[in-house]
N, C-alpha and C positions, 0 to 999 in steps of 0.2 A: 504494500499499499503506500502511496505517495503522501507526504504530509506538507501542509502549507502552514507557514508561521506568519502571522499578521504583524507587520512591523512598520507600517507606514505613517502611523499617527504621531502627532507632536507631543502629546500628554501635557496639555496646558495646565492641568492642576498640580503638576510636579514644579511649577514656576521656573526659577532660574536654573534648576537642575537639568533641564532639557534645552536651554538656550544653545548650548553648544554640543550636547551629546544626545543622540537619539535615545528615546525611552528604553528600548529593548537592550541597550548597552550599558544601562545603569547597573551597578553591581551589588550583589548581595553575598556576603562573606568572601569578597575578593574575585568574585566571578560574574560576568554579565549575565543578566537574566536569560537572554536568548541561548546562551550556551548550556544552561541547564536543559533546555528542550532538545537541543541538538545531541547532547550526550545521552540523555534518557531514551529518546526516540531511536537513536542509532543502535543502542543496546537491545531495544525491542525488535530490531530487524529492518528499520526503515533505511532505505539506501537513496531515496529520491527525495529531496526537499525543494520546495518553492517558497521563496521569501519575497514578499512585496515591500517595497521601499517608497518612501515620500519625504518626509521630514529628515534632512541630513542623511539621505539614503546611501551616498557615496561612503560614509563612514562605516555603515553596517556592512557593505560589500568589502571594504578594505579590511575590517576587522575579522570577518568569517571566511574570506576567500571562496574557493570552489568546493569546500566540504571535505577535502581529502583528510583533514585532521580527525574527522569522525567516520572515516572509511565510507564516505557517502558523496553524493554530487549535489551541489546546491546551484539552483538556477533562480535568477532574479527577475521579478516583474516591477520594473521601474515606473512609477506613476507620476513623478514630478510633484510639484507643490502648487496649490493644495491637492492632497491625495483624494482618493475615491471613496473613502469610507469603507467599511467592512464588506458590504454587499457587492459595491462597485469593484473593490479590489479583487475579491475572488472571481467575479464575473470576467474581468480582464485577464486573469490568470488561467481560465479554463482551458485554453489550448495547450498550456504546459501540464495541467492536471490530468487530462484524458477523460475517458468515459467511465472507468471504474470508480467505485466509491474511494474518497480520499479523506484524510484527517486534517481538520483545521484547529489550530490553537492559537489564542492571542499571545503576542510576544511579551505582553506585559503582566502575565499571570505566573505564579510560582506553584508548583505542585509536587508533592512527593507521592509517587505511585508506582504500579506496574502498567506500563502502557501496552503490554501485549494483548489484553483483552479487546483493546479499542483498535490497535493497529491490524489485528486479524478479524475485525468484526465486519461482516457484510451487512447488507440491507435486505430485509425480506421483500418478496414481490409486492410492489405497490408502495412500499416506503421509500421516501427520498431524503430523510434525514434522522439522525440519532443524536439526541443532546444529552451531555453529562451535566447534571445539576448538582448544586450544593446546598446545604442548610443555609438560610439567610444570614449573611454577616451583619453587623450592626449598621454598616453604611448603606444597606439595601434591605431594611427590615420588611418591606412589602413584597419582595420577591419578583420573579419574572413570569414563571409558568407554573401549572399545575401538573401533577403526575399521578395517574391512576392505572394500575396493572400494565406498567411499562409503556402506557401511552401518554404523550404529552397533550395537555389540554390548556385552553385559554380562558377557562372559567374561573380559575381561582389561582392566585399567584402564591402557591405554597413554598416554592423553592427559587433559588437564584441560578441563572445560567452561568456556568463556569468559565465559558469562553472556549470549551473543548467540544468538538463535534465531529461526526462522520457524515459527510454529504455526498450528494452525486450531482452530476451536472444538470440533470433534469430539473432539479429544484429551482434553476434560474431560467427555465423556458419562459419566453415572453419578456425577459428583461432586456434593457437597452444599454449600451455603453454610457458611461458618466458616473457621477457619484450618487450612491444610494446606500442605505443602512441594510444590514441583514435582517433585523428584527421583523420588518413588515413582510419580508419574503417568507420567513419561517411561519409567521402567523396565518398567512394565506395557506401553506401547506398543512398547517395544524387544523385549519378550519374544515379541510377535506380528510382528516384523520390520517394522514400520511407521514407522522412524525413519532418516532419512538423515543424513550429516554430512560435514564437510570439515575439514581441518586448516589454521589460519592461522598463519604464521610470522613475521608483522610485529611491530611494536611494540605491546604490550599490557601492561597492568598492572591487577591487582586491588588496589585501593587500600583494604586491609583493616585496616591498623595505622598508627599515626602515623609508625613508621620508614619504611614503604613510601610513604607520602604525602610525606614529606621528601625521599626519594631521588627520586621522580618530579618533585618541584618543582625539584630541583637538576639534573635531567639536561637535556641538550640537546634542543631542539625538534625 
């Protein structure tokens, strides 16, 4: 399975931290956030990565190179600035991702897990997305989606979207090039009961503010 790491945003809530450093290159315990994904996913068998870039994208490519360090190949989908948001960025990269289901992960989240169940996960006939949810953190108490019997619903926001999903190209049928968010595309598929999900209760953090970055950096490995 190919994996796409979303790395195009500026991360304005990080304030001056991202003025000269792209958010995925901010460090936790001395290592850039995005390198945790590359290390863990390569150990899980991923050999093809697509990384989209926008804000200071040239620094991301300079830092990561072609992926040889992780026994993998990295291809870049350069969007320029302003970038294309989550949905538009994935849509632009579809020619690199292919027709088989692919894994997507936000470059600014941190997670400690075994990726293999997700990197080896297909999508059942008729399903076009699988979302990994987490218990609602304090900064998102209302959650994003509901989950009943492994199906995602939009009727009650029980849980928060982790930023990790398995998607297929069909999810973007009817979309047009340009900037657009992923959430409305997912909600349209959810309305047709074409999205599955699961709840992850392990260590996960959305590194969205300087305070959360500092807290994660000081926490135990």
